[in-house]
C-alpha angles and dihedrals in degrees: 000000000000132000090250091057092058123104126228109285094028115148127193147101133292108240105173139010119206134170132079119357094244094049093045092049092048093051093046090049089053088058098247096133107099090001122141115243140195119196108222100176140348142186134174093281105040149003127227108216134179115216104186106289096357131072123204136187105217122194116238094246091055094042089054088062095052111090117205143184108225117216 
């Protein structure tokens, strides 16, 4: 399952980050690999996600490359 497949209110853990090298490196450097997440809102273009003390708006094409384990 990917982060983009989650519904609002979903909670879980990021297990894998795919996509382009630059995007993957940036997300791993931000500490998102193995991070816990909470989806706050979503639409067809983006997802608003809390990762601990930080919140991010992630475009749908990037969210589709972030594999998660939903709790």
